[in-house]
C-alpha positions, 0 to 999 in steps of 0.5 A: 195604153200608157200615158205620157207621165208613165212613159220612160225616157227610152219610149219618149225617144222612140216616139221622137225618132219615129215621128221625125222619120215621118211616122203618123201619130197612130203608127207611132202610138201602135209602135210604142204602145201608148195613146195618141195623146201621149205621142202628140204631147211628147213630140210637141214638147221635143219640138218646143225644146229643140227650138228653145235650145237653138235660139238660146245662144242668139236670143235678144238684141246685142248690147248697145255698150259692149266690153270696149264701150264699158271700158271707155265709160269707166274712163269717162267716170274716172276723169270726172266723178261729178259728171251726170248721166246726160254728160256721160251720154254726150261723151259716149256719143261723141265721135260714135257711129251709133248713139246710145240713150241716157237710159242705156248708159245708166243701166250700164253704170249699174251693171258695172257697179257704179252708183250715183250719189246726190251731192249735199248742198249744205256743209256738214255741221257737227255738235262741236260746230254749234258751240260757242267760240270758247271751243273754237280752234282759232290760232293762238296768235289771233286770240292773243291779238284780240286780247291785246285789242279787246277795248277796240273790238267786241268778239261776237259769240258765234258758233265755232267753225261756222262755214256760213259766217266765212265768206271764203267758202263762197270764193272757193265755190266760185273758183271751183266753178270757173276752173271746171268751166275751162276748156281745155281742162288743166291736165296736171298740178302745175296747170291747175295752180296756174288756172286757180291763180288766174281765176282768183285774180279775175274775180270781179270786185262786186263779188267781194263787195257783195260778200262783205255786205252779206255779213250782217244778214249772215249773222242774223240768219245763223243766230236765228238758226241757233248755229244750224244751217242758215242758207248761206 
């Protein structure tokens, strides 16, 4: 009696065909001249293989976000590259008949090759930014004005280009947050310019006053950090 490992593909086909037509295990073994165990293993392997092939095309649940949904998600990302996964999920579920979870949106973004980036809270300071104001790229007219009035002012040896000593950076951040909170958002450059001008004219007076009052603390913090990040 031949074992299953010794059977040829033709013999295995004979076992499958004979058993599929209703032949018993013993009759099939006698017909092919093999053991009953070999018949059982070959026929069982054929059954499992057939079931697997039949289910191959329909296995698993359909994707919650299809190709059309991926195109919509990509448009949402392009419209606001700083949007979080939760914000993108809310946009995808807006007006949709079937909602998706934030985990599904995140997996879809990864499948599309779109990865999240953690924003840096502090400005990037290079070694040049930490040198004294001799290397500072200040306008020539400003330098000349200070030289003409050197008896009236004392130029502080602060780090060059230090954003922590420039309150205008805080005002730019204020404008950015105000414009991003507008509804609807500006759609072109003209609307953006109008929105920025309106936001600038409506900055509270206390905002300017607080920035001016913070200068002594800024100076102390930058000097303590030796030109590094001071927290402002």
